[in-house]
PASEBA-1860 file (N, C-alpha, C; in nm, 3 decimals):
! residues 303
1> XXXXXXXX> -5.194/-5.798/26.316/-5.114/-5.664/26.383/-5.165/-5.645/26.515 ~ -5.085/-5.638/26.585/-5.095/-5.596/26.708/-5.194/-5.468/26.708 ~ -5.270/-5.461/26.834/-5.381/-5.357/26.872/-5.302/-5.260/26.917 ~ -5.193/-5.302/27.028/-5.103/-5.200/27.131/-4.998/-5.166/27.078 ~ -4.956/-5.063/27.047/-4.820/-4.988/27.056/-4.730/-4.942/27.147 ~ -4.566/-5.016/27.106/-4.458/-4.939/27.222/-4.393/-4.876/27.139 ~ -4.363/-4.732/27.164/-4.251/-4.647/27.095/-4.143/-4.641/27.125 ~ -4.017/-4.674/27.069/-3.888/-4.683/27.116/-3.799/-4.600/27.027
9> XXXXXXXX> -3.744/-4.496/27.104/-3.724/-4.407/27.054/-3.542/-4.420/27.049 ~ -3.458/-4.420/26.952/-3.296/-4.421/26.947/-3.201/-4.303/26.872 ~ -3.204/-4.183/26.969/-3.173/-4.097/26.908/-3.002/-4.066/26.902 ~ -3.028/-4.148/26.761/-2.818/-4.173/26.714/-2.802/-4.127/26.540 ~ -2.707/-4.031/26.615/-2.658/-3.987/26.478/-2.533/-4.039/26.417 ~ -2.502/-4.130/26.503/-2.345/-4.161/26.458/-2.323/-4.248/26.331 ~ -2.413/-4.265/26.241/-2.419/-4.331/26.085/-2.389/-4.233/25.993 ~ -2.425/-4.068/26.050/-2.429/-3.999/25.957/-2.289/-3.846/25.982
17> XXXXXXXX> -2.265/-3.813/25.917/-2.209/-3.685/25.886/-2.207/-3.580/25.885 ~ -2.405/-3.559/25.833/-2.435/-3.445/25.910/-2.511/-3.444/26.017 ~ -2.475/-3.391/26.131/-2.524/-3.396/26.288/-2.688/-3.331/26.280 ~ -2.771/-3.434/26.404/-2.879/-3.321/26.382/-2.980/-3.476/26.420 ~ -3.008/-3.567/26.327/-3.093/-3.663/26.344/-3.106/-3.716/26.430 ~ -3.026/-3.713/26.525/-3.023/-3.754/26.659/-3.179/-3.734/26.792 ~ -3.214/-3.587/26.709/-3.327/-3.570/26.773/-3.458/-3.597/26.686 ~ -3.433/-3.643/26.635/-3.552/-3.678/26.576/-3.660/-3.714/26.656
25> XXXXXXXX> -3.616/-3.815/26.749/-3.730/-3.863/26.780/-3.799/-3.787/26.848 ~ -3.746/-3.670/26.942/-3.811/-3.555/27.026/-3.921/-3.476/26.904 ~ -3.894/-3.423/26.786/-3.936/-3.359/26.717/-4.078/-3.509/26.673 ~ -4.060/-3.604/26.677/-4.147/-3.696/26.696/-4.280/-3.673/26.760 ~ -4.178/-3.668/26.900/-4.306/-3.659/26.995/-4.369/-3.556/27.061 ~ -4.269/-3.428/26.998/-4.375/-3.262/26.979/-4.474/-3.276/26.910 ~ -4.469/-3.367/26.770/-4.551/-3.313/26.684/-4.660/-3.423/26.726 ~ -4.697/-3.484/26.860/-4.795/-3.536/26.892/-4.833/-3.674/26.888
33> XXXXXXXX> -4.703/-3.722/26.855/-4.757/-3.884/26.766/-4.827/-3.954/26.912 ~ -4.754/-3.971/27.022/-4.885/-4.053/27.095/-5.001/-3.987/27.128 ~ -5.075/-3.891/27.106/-5.183/-3.878/27.175/-5.251/-3.872/27.085 ~ -5.192/-3.903/26.930/-5.232/-3.929/26.748/-5.267/-4.070/26.766 ~ -5.231/-4.104/26.786/-5.189/-4.257/26.804/-5.348/-4.302/26.866 ~ -5.379/-4.188/26.995/-5.453/-4.301/27.073/-5.622/-4.242/27.014 ~ -5.611/-4.121/26.960/-5.737/-4.108/26.892/-5.778/-4.184/26.778 ~ -5.639/-4.293/26.765/-5.665/-4.408/26.619/-5.783/-4.498/26.694
41> XXXXXXXX> -5.760/-4.444/26.811/-5.826/-4.607/26.910/-5.666/-4.704/26.926 ~ -5.571/-4.672/26.978/-5.506/-4.736/26.991/-5.426/-4.729/27.155 ~ -5.404/-4.836/27.143/-5.319/-4.882/27.300/-5.180/-4.797/27.278 ~ -5.130/-4.663/27.387/-4.970/-4.677/27.319/-4.909/-4.643/27.450 ~ -4.765/-4.722/27.430/-4.700/-4.675/27.531/-4.551/-4.654/27.531 ~ -4.543/-4.537/27.554/-4.366/-4.461/27.531/-4.270/-4.554/27.625 ~ -4.184/-4.594/27.538/-4.035/-4.657/27.691/-3.937/-4.573/27.678 ~ -3.956/-4.474/27.601/-3.834/-4.364/27.605/-3.703/-4.386/27.518
49> XXXXXXXX> -3.627/-4.381/27.539/-3.488/-4.420/27.432/-3.378/-4.528/27.479 ~ -3.383/-4.535/27.377/-3.224/-4.656/27.449/-3.106/-4.576/27.419 ~ -3.028/-4.577/27.497/-2.862/-4.585/27.561/-2.843/-4.509/27.376 ~ -2.731/-4.417/27.361/-2.638/-4.412/27.261/-2.544/-4.336/27.302 ~ -2.447/-4.404/27.305/-2.313/-4.317/27.310/-2.288/-4.213/27.231 ~ -2.246/-4.056/27.289/-2.232/-3.929/27.170/-2.102/-3.928/27.169 ~ -2.094/-3.889/26.981/-2.014/-3.877/26.900/-1.853/-3.812/26.960 ~ -1.902/-3.681/27.048/-1.756/-3.618/27.065/-1.732/-3.710/27.162
57> XXXXXXXX> -1.740/-3.796/27.311/-1.668/-3.883/27.328/-1.585/-4.018/27.305 ~ -1.621/-4.044/27.153/-1.510/-4.180/27.081/-1.425/-4.136/26.988 ~ -1.387/-4.216/26.968/-1.300/-4.163/26.807/-1.419/-4.278/26.660 ~ -1.388/-4.236/26.635/-1.499/-4.307/26.521/-1.461/-4.463/26.468 ~ -1.276/-4.462/26.502/-1.247/-4.607/26.494/-1.217/-4.616/26.319 ~ -1.280/-4.741/26.218/-1.240/-4.752/26.087/-1.282/-4.621/25.986 ~ -1.216/-4.592/25.903/-1.237/-4.483/25.826/-1.356/-4.539/25.719 ~ -1.345/-4.640/25.688/-1.434/-4.741/25.613/-1.529/-4.750/25.686
65> XXXXXXXX> -1.617/-4.770/25.825/-1.717/-4.782/25.889/-1.694/-4.695/26.045 ~ -1.735/-4.554/26.022/-1.727/-4.491/26.084/-1.826/-4.561/26.238 ~ -1.771/-4.494/26.363/-1.840/-4.562/26.452/-1.932/-4.703/26.496 ~ -1.852/-4.803/26.414/-1.922/-4.914/26.457/-1.964/-5.032/26.536 ~ -1.863/-4.992/26.622/-1.888/-5.031/26.746/-2.018/-5.018/26.832 ~ -1.992/-4.856/26.804/-2.098/-4.780/26.859/-2.209/-4.808/26.839 ~ -2.229/-4.835/26.683/-2.369/-4.841/26.657/-2.407/-4.988/26.643 ~ -2.252/-5.064/26.608/-2.304/-5.217/26.658/-2.383/-5.206/26.812
73> XXXXXXXX> -2.357/-5.158/26.921/-2.394/-5.179/27.038/-2.539/-5.131/27.054 ~ -2.578/-5.032/26.985/-2.693/-4.978/27.020/-2.808/-5.089/26.946 ~ -2.781/-5.109/26.824/-2.822/-5.219/26.777/-2.864/-5.346/26.767 ~ -2.752/-5.375/26.916/-2.782/-5.495/26.978/-2.900/-5.470/27.074 ~ -2.819/-5.395/27.172/-3.004/-5.341/27.237/-3.148/-5.263/27.215 ~ -3.129/-5.206/27.087/-3.229/-5.213/27.007/-3.333/-5.388/26.995 ~ -3.242/-5.417/26.913/-3.293/-5.603/26.851/-3.372/-5.619/26.952 ~ -3.305/-5.597/27.130/-3.318/-5.709/27.224/-3.441/-5.627/27.303
81> XXXXXXXX> -3.442/-5.482/27.294/-3.638/-5.432/27.278/-3.749/-5.441/27.210 ~ -3.745/-5.481/27.052/-3.826/-5.510/26.955/-3.832/-5.644/27.027 ~ -3.753/-5.752/27.037/-3.823/-5.892/27.057/-3.902/-5.952/27.169 ~ -3.855/-5.828/27.306/-3.950/-5.806/27.367/-4.056/-5.774/27.354 ~ -4.069/-5.685/27.265/-4.218/-5.582/27.251/-4.291/-5.694/27.170 ~ -4.221/-5.753/27.050/-4.302/-5.839/26.968/-4.343/-5.980/27.088 ~ -4.295/-6.001/27.204/-4.330/-6.119/27.235/-4.462/-6.086/27.369 ~ -4.444/-5.944/27.388/-4.548/-5.877/27.461/-4.664/-5.859/27.373
89> XXXXXXXX> -4.701/-5.886/27.290/-4.744/-5.927/27.135/-4.848/-5.741/27.140 ~ -4.699/-5.664/27.101/-4.712/-5.486/27.074/-4.630/-5.490/26.970 ~ -4.683/-5.403/26.883/-4.654/-5.368/26.776/-4.492/-5.257/26.817 ~ -4.385/-5.292/26.739/-4.282/-5.188/26.780/-4.251/-5.025/26.725 ~ -4.315/-4.993/26.762/-4.258/-4.849/26.691/-4.133/-4.743/26.716 ~ -4.054/-4.784/26.620/-3.927/-4.751/26.601/-3.874/-4.572/26.562 ~ -3.810/-4.481/26.665/-3.836/-4.346/26.608/-3.668/-4.297/26.631 ~ -3.607/-4.294/26.524/-3.482/-4.260/26.472/-3.471/-4.098/26.460
97> XXXXXXXX> -3.347/-4.070/26.472/-3.193/-4.142/26.402/-3.187/-4.134/26.296 ~ -3.075/-4.215/26.266/-2.986/-4.216/26.139/-3.032/-4.366/26.099 ~ -3.037/-4.389/25.963/-3.074/-4.503/25.924/-2.984/-4.662/25.926 ~ -2.886/-4.608/26.045/-2.812/-4.742/26.054/-2.919/-4.825/26.174 ~ -2.983/-4.745/26.284/-3.064/-4.815/26.338/-3.179/-4.952/26.290 ~ -3.154/-4.920/26.147/-3.259/-5.052/26.083/-3.184/-5.166/26.149 ~ -3.123/-5.186/26.116/-3.053/-5.311/26.129/-3.090/-5.425/26.254 ~ -3.092/-5.332/26.374/-3.136/-5.338/26.525/-3.272/-5.384/26.478
105> XXXXXXXX> -3.359/-5.280/26.497/-3.544/-5.348/26.442/-3.492/-5.460/26.327 ~ -3.476/-5.460/26.241/-3.454/-5.600/26.162/-3.403/-5.740/26.257 ~ -3.308/-5.712/26.295/-3.291/-5.837/26.420/-3.348/-5.872/26.510 ~ -3.418/-5.752/26.511/-3.535/-5.769/26.710/-3.612/-5.846/26.661 ~ -3.711/-5.847/26.530/-3.822/-5.856/26.471/-3.785/-6.010/26.418 ~ -3.665/-6.034/26.327/-3.637/-6.170/26.270/-3.610/-6.265/26.345 ~ -3.534/-6.206/26.445/-3.499/-6.344/26.568/-3.584/-6.347/26.604 ~ -3.724/-6.286/26.634/-3.819/-6.332/26.723/-3.923/-6.468/26.632
113> XXXXXXXX> -3.903/-6.438/26.499/-3.966/-6.494/26.425/-3.914/-6.627/26.374 ~ -3.741/-6.631/26.414/-3.667/-6.731/26.369/-3.762/-6.845/26.482 ~ -3.736/-6.824/26.603/-3.779/-6.960/26.708/-3.859/-6.990/26.661 ~ -3.990/-6.928/26.556/-4.113/-7.044/26.535/-4.084/-7.080/26.387 ~ -3.948/-7.087/26.358/-3.895/-7.145/26.212/-3.963/-7.010/26.084 ~ -3.984/-6.888/26.101/-4.090/-6.807/26.042/-3.998/-6.734/25.978 ~ -4.027/-6.679/25.841/-3.933/-6.593/25.766/-3.963/-6.434/25.813 ~ -3.887/-6.326/25.740/-3.960/-6.234/25.800/-3.919/-6.128/25.661
121> XXXXXXXX> -4.015/-6.050/25.600/-3.985/-5.962/25.488/-3.980/-5.823/25.498 ~ -3.929/-5.682/25.414/-3.937/-5.596/25.447/-3.945/-5.523/25.304 ~ -4.054/-5.338/25.384/-3.998/-5.298/25.237/-3.991/-5.178/25.324 ~ -3.849/-5.172/25.257/-3.736/-5.039/25.278/-3.783/-4.859/25.172 ~ -3.859/-4.818/25.226/-3.917/-4.650/25.158/-3.791/-4.575/25.198 ~ -3.735/-4.489/25.079/-3.591/-4.460/25.072/-3.510/-4.408/24.933 ~ -3.485/-4.294/24.952/-3.414/-4.222/24.837/-3.362/-4.295/24.821 ~ -3.266/-4.334/24.884/-3.093/-4.419/24.875/-3.139/-4.565/24.844
129> XXXXXXXX> -3.014/-4.622/24.833/-2.974/-4.767/24.830/-2.979/-4.811/24.989 ~ -2.893/-4.770/25.032/-2.873/-4.828/25.183/-2.769/-4.969/25.144 ~ -2.693/-4.950/25.058/-2.643/-5.081/25.027/-2.483/-5.101/25.046 ~ -2.454/-4.997/25.041/-2.338/-5.050/25.060/-2.230/-5.061/25.167 ~ -2.145/-5.131/25.116/-2.034/-5.223/25.245/-1.922/-5.141/25.286 ~ -1.873/-5.149/25.386/-1.738/-5.081/25.428/-1.602/-5.065/25.314 ~ -1.633/-5.206/25.215/-1.553/-5.186/25.125/-1.624/-5.057/25.006 ~ -1.684/-5.038/24.962/-1.754/-5.009/24.890/-1.799/-4.851/24.930
137> XXXXXXXX> -1.826/-4.808/25.035/-1.907/-4.695/25.091/-1.771/-4.547/25.043 ~ -1.833/-4.462/24.940/-1.759/-4.322/24.978/-1.676/-4.225/25.081 ~ -1.789/-4.276/25.173/-1.807/-4.161/25.332/-1.741/-4.243/25.428 ~ -1.792/-4.376/25.414/-1.747/-4.453/25.568/-1.860/-4.450/25.663 ~ -1.965/-4.383/25.606/-2.100/-4.347/25.668/-2.190/-4.446/25.700 ~ -2.228/-4.511/25.837/-2.263/-4.656/25.857/-2.431/-4.639/25.797 ~ -2.531/-4.557/25.795/-2.593/-4.514/25.772/-2.627/-4.534/25.586 ~ -2.554/-4.519/25.527/-2.554/-4.561/25.380/-2.562/-4.715/25.410
145> XXXXXXXX> -2.495/-4.830/25.511/-2.477/-4.951/25.445/-2.628/-5.030/25.566 ~ -2.709/-5.010/25.597/-2.816/-5.089/25.728/-2.846/-5.208/25.607 ~ -2.891/-5.170/25.494/-3.006/-5.257/25.410/-2.911/-5.331/25.314 ~ -2.774/-5.337/25.336/-2.675/-5.453/25.303/-2.634/-5.559/25.377 ~ -2.625/-5.483/25.517/-2.627/-5.604/25.641/-2.715/-5.642/25.646 ~ -2.887/-5.616/25.611/-2.983/-5.709/25.650/-2.968/-5.813/25.596 ~ -2.933/-5.794/25.448/-2.912/-5.864/25.349/-2.810/-5.964/25.386 ~ -2.717/-6.005/25.446/-2.597/-6.025/25.484/-2.505/-6.013/25.457
153> XXXXXXXX> -2.478/-5.872/25.402/-2.357/-5.841/25.306/-2.269/-5.712/25.415 ~ -2.204/-5.749/25.423/-2.085/-5.596/25.538/-2.037/-5.661/25.663 ~ -1.999/-5.600/25.753/-1.910/-5.606/25.864/-2.005/-5.726/25.954 ~ -1.921/-5.831/25.998/-2.005/-5.962/26.087/-2.110/-5.842/26.237 ~ -2.030/-5.782/26.275/-2.077/-5.687/26.374/-2.251/-5.657/26.389 ~ -2.281/-5.590/26.243/-2.380/-5.590/26.157/-2.435/-5.685/26.110 ~ -2.383/-5.796/26.051/-2.481/-5.895/25.960/-2.536/-5.980/26.066 ~ -2.477/-6.013/26.175/-2.502/-6.163/26.260/-2.540/-6.101/26.341
161> XXXXXXXX> -2.582/-6.000/26.370/-2.707/-5.955/26.491/-2.811/-6.022/26.532 ~ -2.889/-6.106/26.434/-2.982/-6.174/26.472/-2.927/-6.339/26.486 ~ -2.843/-6.359/26.487/-2.806/-6.497/26.437/-2.789/-6.579/26.348 ~ -2.921/-6.568/26.284/-2.917/-6.614/26.163/-2.865/-6.509/26.024 ~ -2.793/-6.557/25.946/-2.737/-6.487/25.849/-2.803/-6.487/25.697 ~ -2.843/-6.414/25.652/-2.901/-6.286/25.606/-2.987/-6.316/25.733 ~ -3.041/-6.158/25.777/-3.136/-6.124/25.894/-3.266/-6.136/25.792 ~ -3.276/-6.091/25.680/-3.404/-6.094/25.563/-3.297/-6.168/25.438
169> XXXXXXXX> -3.402/-6.236/25.375/-3.333/-6.299/25.250/-3.396/-6.153/25.180 ~ -3.300/-6.148/25.060/-3.341/-6.022/25.000/-3.444/-6.049/24.910 ~ -3.517/-6.197/24.841/-3.565/-6.215/24.809/-3.708/-6.150/24.844 ~ -3.731/-6.094/24.985/-3.842/-6.099/25.056/-3.811/-5.891/25.074 ~ -3.726/-5.902/25.066/-3.705/-5.717/25.035/-3.756/-5.680/24.942 ~ -3.799/-5.549/24.938/-3.837/-5.446/24.824/-3.800/-5.294/24.868 ~ -3.749/-5.259/24.770/-3.697/-5.145/24.816/-3.761/-5.019/24.725 ~ -3.848/-4.914/24.781/-3.938/-4.860/24.729/-3.894/-4.694/24.688
177> XXXXXXXX> -3.898/-4.614/24.603/-3.840/-4.468/24.596/-3.710/-4.422/24.613 ~ -3.626/-4.525/24.492/-3.517/-4.490/24.510/-3.433/-4.421/24.377 ~ -3.338/-4.271/24.391/-3.347/-4.210/24.309/-3.214/-4.160/24.316 ~ -3.126/-4.205/24.428/-2.963/-4.151/24.459/-2.901/-4.283/24.441 ~ -2.812/-4.357/24.400/-2.733/-4.452/24.413/-2.597/-4.396/24.427 ~ -2.499/-4.501/24.456/-2.371/-4.469/24.423/-2.307/-4.625/24.308 ~ -2.247/-4.595/24.284/-2.187/-4.706/24.167/-2.181/-4.850/24.200 ~ -2.089/-4.852/24.287/-2.067/-4.942/24.381/-2.160/-5.049/24.439
185> XXXXXXXX> -2.274/-4.956/24.484/-2.406/-5.008/24.575/-2.496/-5.079/24.438 ~ -2.481/-5.056/24.295/-2.557/-5.088/24.174/-2.506/-5.198/24.164 ~ -2.387/-5.235/24.183/-2.371/-5.394/24.099/-2.379/-5.490/24.231 ~ -2.412/-5.437/24.368/-2.421/-5.551/24.463/-2.627/-5.581/24.455 ~ -2.688/-5.456/24.452/-2.845/-5.500/24.394/-2.856/-5.558/24.308 ~ -2.810/-5.564/24.224/-2.824/-5.653/24.086/-2.769/-5.811/24.183 ~ -2.649/-5.829/24.219/-2.641/-5.941/24.278/-2.720/-6.005/24.302 ~ -2.739/-5.936/24.434/-2.826/-5.998/24.517/-3.004/-6.032/24.537
193> XXXXXXXX> -3.013/-6.006/24.438/-3.196/-6.033/24.407/-3.273/-5.944/24.487 ~ -3.237/-5.831/24.560/-3.342/-5.744/24.631/-3.439/-5.713/24.503 ~ -3.575/-5.614/24.522/-3.655/-5.588/24.428/-3.613/-5.435/24.459 ~ -3.584/-5.379/24.357/-3.564/-5.225/24.346/-3.683/-5.184/24.274 ~ -3.764/-5.068/24.292/-3.865/-5.000/24.259/-3.783/-4.810/24.243 ~ -3.742/-4.789/24.185/-3.753/-4.649/24.150/-3.835/-4.558/24.144 ~ -3.769/-4.453/24.134/-3.902/-4.311/24.111/-3.939/-4.336/23.987 ~ -3.840/-4.387/23.908/-3.883/-4.400/23.749/-4.052/-4.477/23.745
201> XXXXXXXX> -3.976/-4.608/23.835/-4.123/-4.698/23.808/-4.246/-4.640/23.893 ~ -4.242/-4.602/23.980/-4.350/-4.481/24.042/-4.414/-4.379/23.966 ~ -4.316/-4.368/23.866/-4.370/-4.202/23.747/-4.420/-4.330/23.672 ~ -4.410/-4.413/23.602/-4.435/-4.505/23.537/-4.534/-4.576/23.476 ~ -4.583/-4.634/23.673/-4.654/-4.695/23.683/-4.768/-4.742/23.779 ~ -4.750/-4.573/23.874/-4.782/-4.479/23.932/-4.794/-4.598/24.091 ~ -4.796/-4.540/24.188/-4.781/-4.550/24.354/-4.883/-4.712/24.381 ~ -5.012/-4.723/24.313/-5.066/-4.821/24.359/-5.020/-4.952/24.316
209> XXXXXXXX> -4.955/-4.938/24.172/-4.895/-5.076/24.090/-4.778/-5.132/24.183 ~ -4.680/-5.018/24.213/-4.563/-5.035/24.283/-4.601/-5.084/24.405 ~ -4.669/-5.029/24.501/-4.641/-5.119/24.612/-4.737/-5.249/24.641 ~ -4.799/-5.249/24.538/-4.876/-5.357/24.539/-4.781/-5.486/24.533 ~ -4.733/-5.451/24.445/-4.595/-5.576/24.386/-4.466/-5.546/24.487 ~ -4.462/-5.476/24.579/-4.368/-5.462/24.646/-4.436/-5.526/24.771 ~ -4.536/-5.522/24.809/-4.609/-5.576/24.947/-4.589/-5.736/24.878 ~ -4.633/-5.788/24.754/-4.675/-5.910/24.745/-4.492/-5.974/24.748
217> XXXXXXXX> -4.357/-5.954/24.712/-4.270/-5.973/24.738/-4.185/-5.982/24.891 ~ -4.255/-5.921/24.950/-4.232/-5.878/25.099/-4.330/-5.995/25.202 ~ -4.418/-6.018/25.100/-4.496/-6.087/25.209/-4.495/-6.231/25.138 ~ -4.431/-6.256/25.060/-4.380/-6.414/24.950/-4.362/-6.495/25.075 ~ -4.460/-6.546/25.156/-4.414/-6.691/25.239/-4.340/-6.627/25.382 ~ -4.395/-6.513/25.394/-4.328/-6.491/25.514/-4.432/-6.416/25.665 ~ -4.371/-6.447/25.748/-4.462/-6.415/25.887/-4.539/-6.308/25.883 ~ -4.491/-6.170/25.822/-4.500/-6.035/25.827/-4.399/-5.957/25.764
225> XXXXXXXX> -4.450/-5.815/25.750/-4.344/-5.758/25.718/-4.255/-5.661/25.867 ~ -4.152/-5.557/25.808/-4.117/-5.462/25.869/-4.026/-5.373/25.743 ~ -4.131/-5.259/25.855/-4.163/-5.119/25.742/-4.028/-5.036/25.779 ~ -3.963/-5.028/25.702/-3.867/-4.920/25.676/-3.891/-4.771/25.677 ~ -3.945/-4.641/25.720/-3.958/-4.542/25.609/-3.827/-4.461/25.643 ~ -3.765/-4.380/25.523/-3.662/-4.260/25.564/-3.773/-4.162/25.518 ~ -3.781/-4.045/25.584/-3.827/-3.948/25.542/-3.767/-3.901/25.427 ~ -3.657/-3.913/25.365/-3.594/-3.852/25.280/-3.682/-3.947/25.134
233> XXXXXXXX> -3.750/-4.034/25.131/-3.822/-4.131/25.022/-3.948/-3.980/24.978 ~ -3.957/-3.877/25.087/-4.050/-3.785/25.049/-4.015/-3.713/24.992 ~ -4.085/-3.623/24.850/-3.972/-3.476/24.822/-3.963/-3.379/24.922 ~ -3.819/-3.338/24.940/-3.776/-3.218/25.015/-3.864/-3.120/24.979 ~ -3.974/-3.091/24.932/-4.046/-2.988/24.898/-4.187/-2.982/25.020 ~ -4.211/-3.116/25.051/-4.247/-3.108/25.199/-4.207/-3.208/25.332 ~ -4.085/-3.201/25.290/-4.022/-3.318/25.391/-3.877/-3.265/25.353 ~ -3.854/-3.076/25.405/-3.720/-3.036/25.408/-3.627/-3.100/25.506
241> XXXXXXXX> -3.673/-3.159/25.609/-3.552/-3.156/25.787/-3.508/-3.280/25.727 ~ -3.443/-3.370/25.647/-3.374/-3.466/25.639/-3.247/-3.465/25.664 ~ -3.178/-3.589/25.679/-3.070/-3.607/25.702/-2.973/-3.567/25.550 ~ -3.039/-3.636/25.465/-2.985/-3.619/25.304/-3.044/-3.606/25.215 ~ -3.128/-3.486/25.146/-3.255/-3.434/25.124/-3.194/-3.507/24.927 ~ -3.325/-3.543/24.864/-3.227/-3.538/24.723/-3.407/-3.531/24.690 ~ -3.401/-3.428/24.564/-3.494/-3.351/24.491/-3.588/-3.484/24.425 ~ -3.705/-3.464/24.338/-3.737/-3.620/24.306/-3.818/-3.686/24.365
249> XXXXXXXX> -3.860/-3.656/24.484/-3.902/-3.798/24.523/-4.097/-3.805/24.531 ~ -4.107/-3.867/24.619/-4.274/-3.917/24.618/-4.333/-3.819/24.675 ~ -4.472/-3.804/24.596/-4.500/-3.628/24.693/-4.622/-3.715/24.791 ~ -4.654/-3.548/24.818/-4.758/-3.573/24.971/-4.822/-3.739/24.981 ~ -4.935/-3.715/24.855/-5.021/-3.783/24.839/-4.976/-3.942/24.811 ~ -4.885/-3.958/24.747/-4.811/-4.095/24.691/-4.804/-4.173/24.865 ~ -4.708/-4.054/24.920/-4.658/-4.132/25.051/-4.787/-4.205/25.134 ~ -4.874/-4.110/25.127/-4.971/-4.145/25.199/-5.026/-4.290/25.155
257> XXXXXXXX> -5.052/-4.304/24.989/-5.104/-4.362/24.964/-5.047/-4.534/25.025 ~ -4.864/-4.532/24.986/-4.820/-4.653/24.990/-4.844/-4.699/25.138 ~ -4.870/-4.577/25.251/-4.844/-4.618/25.372/-4.999/-4.717/25.362 ~ -5.083/-4.604/25.322/-5.257/-4.648/25.375/-5.224/-4.792/25.305 ~ -5.153/-4.817/25.170/-5.211/-4.986/25.134/-5.110/-5.091/25.247 ~ -4.972/-5.029/25.265/-4.936/-5.112/25.412/-5.043/-5.144/25.490 ~ -5.077/-5.083/25.553/-5.182/-5.092/25.695/-5.289/-5.155/25.605 ~ -5.369/-5.132/25.474/-5.451/-5.216/25.413/-5.406/-5.369/25.402
265> XXXXXXXX> -5.276/-5.402/25.412/-5.218/-5.523/25.353/-5.254/-5.589/25.511 ~ -5.209/-5.571/25.635/-5.260/-5.624/25.749/-5.140/-5.686/25.815 ~ -5.046/-5.694/25.745/-4.913/-5.722/25.721/-4.752/-5.703/25.820 ~ -4.831/-5.572/25.863/-4.694/-5.496/25.951/-4.679/-5.558/26.062 ~ -4.559/-5.572/26.082/-4.508/-5.608/26.180/-4.410/-5.526/26.275 ~ -4.348/-5.466/26.189/-4.278/-5.355/26.300/-4.240/-5.239/26.183 ~ -4.253/-5.121/26.251/-4.263/-5.000/26.169/-4.115/-4.918/26.242 ~ -4.069/-4.910/26.167/-3.942/-4.760/26.206/-3.932/-4.638/26.119
273> XXXXXXXX> -3.925/-4.510/26.176/-3.936/-4.383/26.102/-3.806/-4.310/26.140 ~ -3.737/-4.283/25.995/-3.576/-4.228/26.051/-3.559/-4.148/25.973 ~ -3.441/-4.084/26.028/-3.356/-3.965/25.941/-3.424/-3.798/25.935 ~ -3.519/-3.783/26.034/-3.575/-3.641/26.051/-3.445/-3.583/26.088 ~ -3.388/-3.443/26.047/-3.326/-3.393/26.113/-3.402/-3.228/26.145 ~ -3.409/-3.209/26.228/-3.519/-3.096/26.334/-3.416/-2.956/26.283 ~ -3.267/-2.981/26.290/-3.219/-2.874/26.254/-3.194/-2.816/26.191 ~ -3.230/-2.848/26.037/-3.276/-2.815/25.875/-3.407/-2.817/25.840
281> XXXXXXXX> -3.491/-2.829/25.950/-3.629/-2.858/25.929/-3.676/-2.724/25.934 ~ -3.827/-2.689/25.923/-3.899/-2.540/25.857/-4.035/-2.593/26.012 ~ -4.021/-2.549/26.113/-4.140/-2.559/26.157/-4.173/-2.702/26.219 ~ -4.095/-2.766/26.237/-4.108/-2.918/26.251/-4.217/-3.018/26.184 ~ -4.239/-2.890/25.987/-4.285/-2.998/25.896/-4.254/-3.094/25.902 ~ -4.152/-3.154/25.905/-4.094/-3.297/25.835/-4.145/-3.381/25.975 ~ -4.133/-3.368/26.097/-4.151/-3.457/26.199/-4.334/-3.446/26.157 ~ -4.416/-3.328/26.161/-4.539/-3.317/26.171/-4.619/-3.446/26.032
289> XXXXXXXX> -4.523/-3.416/25.937/-4.538/-3.539/25.812/-4.521/-3.652/25.838 ~ -4.420/-3.663/25.892/-4.361/-3.803/25.955/-4.527/-3.866/26.041 ~ -4.549/-3.833/26.182/-4.696/-3.856/26.217/-4.778/-3.882/26.153 ~ -4.869/-3.809/26.038/-4.946/-3.820/25.940/-4.931/-3.978/25.847 ~ -4.773/-3.996/25.824/-4.764/-4.100/25.763/-4.771/-4.242/25.904 ~ -4.711/-4.213/26.028/-4.729/-4.347/26.061/-4.856/-4.337/26.065 ~ -4.986/-4.269/26.129/-5.102/-4.261/26.135/-5.179/-4.330/25.992 ~ -5.094/-4.317/25.873/-5.190/-4.401/25.775/-5.140/-4.490/25.757
297> XXXXXXX> -5.007/-4.537/25.778/-4.978/-4.698/25.813/-4.973/-4.773/25.874 ~ -5.064/-4.692/26.030/-5.193/-4.794/26.141/-5.304/-4.827/26.119 ~ -5.367/-4.738/25.968/-5.479/-4.748/25.966/-5.580/-4.622/25.964 ~ -5.541/-4.517/25.958/-5.588/-4.362/25.939/-5.677/-4.385/25.858 ~ -5.781/-4.332/25.832/-5.857/-4.352/25.699/-5.928/-4.224/25.675 ~ -5.940/-4.187/25.532/-5.992/-4.031/25.495/-6.153/-4.087/25.503 ~ -6.223/-4.222/25.507/-6.363/-4.214/25.521/-6.366/-4.313/25.585
END
């Protein structure tokens, strides 16, 4: 894991129907992200935000994949930044925005390793499957499609961003914390071979067991693991300000344990944090928790 961190903000809410997650990067910066990372002894640089088009200025285009062109354009720019960050031996820390930005982060990281003929694994921490395609999506919101796109299912604008398709092999993807799925999404989950750990798995087996297995799948013959943390992974009682809150999420401590285990594995090569919506948050609680979880993921320990 690179010792030096580069923060990249992606203030995009084009993928969601409820506005506000474009302010997520600001909320995390306001919560002291950079200073707290420096206290961990890390070198940090913040290169500001990727350019994103404003929804007010364009028509959403296709009903079944709204703002697809604008999202693909932002993801392409982000992929380039992530690749350059890894080239410079820095860890990309990407602040969202809605979850559709993950296509860009994954494409940048996977593209970097493809040049070395290496594969990438992924840990996706989320209440939702994010495995819709334009054909299956009930809403047409692209933030419900990024994981499918990363695994090669969906519009070519997103599935082919990394050059090779799929960006990441489904067998090296572990989805943890799921509790809200669309019916057609379930079918793709079963067909694709992605490893899914629902809240029931966490209830029955405990977070430690689930994360150990998730890390094993993501790390199997891969050069490292891209981590994508949607704040709705955590229960709304601890993370109220998220794009699409769903009751029954992981507890404060379970979320920290998941991140601590990722840090212990020393396999993380990129980290993104998405779907913080300050408009519906309480006193920036969700961003403050987000910063704490980033610190745990980067090695902060209790003792």
